[in-house]
Structures are given as structure tokens and as C-alpha cells.
N, C-alpha and C positions, 0 to 999 in steps of 0.2 A: 671722858673728856667732853667739854662743851665749848662753844664759841659764841661771841656776840658780833654782829655786823651792824654798822651804822648805815642807815639810809636817810639822807636829809633832803626833803623836798626843796629846800632853798638852794641846794647845790647839786643839781641832777647829774652834771658831768663829773665823772670820776668820783662819785660820792660814796662808793662802797668801801668801807674800812672794816677790817675784821681783826679780832683779837681773841686769843685763847684765854679762857677762864682758868688761871693757873694757881690759884690760892683759895683757902677756905673762906675768906671774906674778901671779895673783889669789889672795890668801890668804883662808882661811875660818877663823873661830873667834870667840871672845868679843871679841877685839880686832883681827880681820882686816879686810881690805878689805870683806868681806861679813860683817858682824857677826851672829852667831846670836842670836836673841832668847831671852827667858825665862831667861837666866842658868844654864843647866844646867852643873853642875860637871864632868860627864863629857865636856864639850866643852872642849878646851884653848884657851888664849889664842890661839895660832896652831896650829890643828889640822891643816890640810892646805892644799895649794896646787893650783890649776888652772893648768897651764902650756901656753902656746901652742906648738904643734908644727906649723909650716906652717899649713895650713888646719884642722888638727885640734887636739884638746886631750888632755892627759894629766893624771892626778891623782897627787900624791905626798903621803904622810903626813909630817908635820913632827915626828916623834917625839912624837906625842900620847899622852896618858895611856891612852885607851881604844881607840885604833886607828881606822883608816878602813876601811870595808867597802863594796864595790861589788857590787850585786846579790846580796848574801848571802855574798860571799867576801872575807875579809880580804886587803888588799894588802900587809901587812907593811911592809917598808922598801923596796919596789919601786915603780916608776911603773907606771901602768896606763892604756892608751888608753881614752878615753871615747867612747861611741856615744849617739846620740839616744835619750832615754828611760831612760838608766842611772839607778839609784837609789844615791845615796851616803849611807851611814849614818855618823853621828858619835855615838858613845855609844849610849845606849838611847832617846834622846828626839828627836833631830833627824834628819830624812831630807830630803835634797836631791834634786831631779830635774833632770838635765842635759838641755837642749834645744838642738839645733843648728839654726840657721835657714838 
């Protein structure tokens, strides 16, 4: 089991939102399985996906406008394995923290 928590610097009060990654392909974005709050336009409708890979997860950018960044590194059009505590940045306003339980 794994979770994502959103931490948004633009909304520091009550800004922690957590969701369980509960399917093999879990989309993130303004209209994804995990909807990003606060309507930031630099977050695409379907920005990226967390994909189940056995007992692990990978992240894939879904041709988003502003790209997906893991721990400060852009992943471009490649998949990247996720580790507990990884920070996933979507645009300039939304940061997700991946937790593996």
C-alpha cells in the first residue's frame, strides 16, 4: 500500500491532503483520480500517473504542460521508480509526497 500527500506552499494552513493509491494506474491532475486542489493552471488536467510495478510504483508524466519533477529532477518523458519520501512537483505550486507502507 502507498499514499500521496499534497503539500502546497500557496495554501500553508490545512494544506495536507492524503489519498491512498488504490489502483494499478492512478492519475494525478485537475481531473485525475487524485484531483489537485486550488485550481493551479500549471497543473494539467491529467498531469502524471503513478503506475503499479509489482510491489513498487513508478511515475510517468502524461505530456503535461509544466512537466513532472521528482526530488528536483525533471523526469521528461521517462518513467521513474518511486521511493518512500520522494517529492513529486507539479508546476510551481503543488508538491506531493509519496509514502510506501
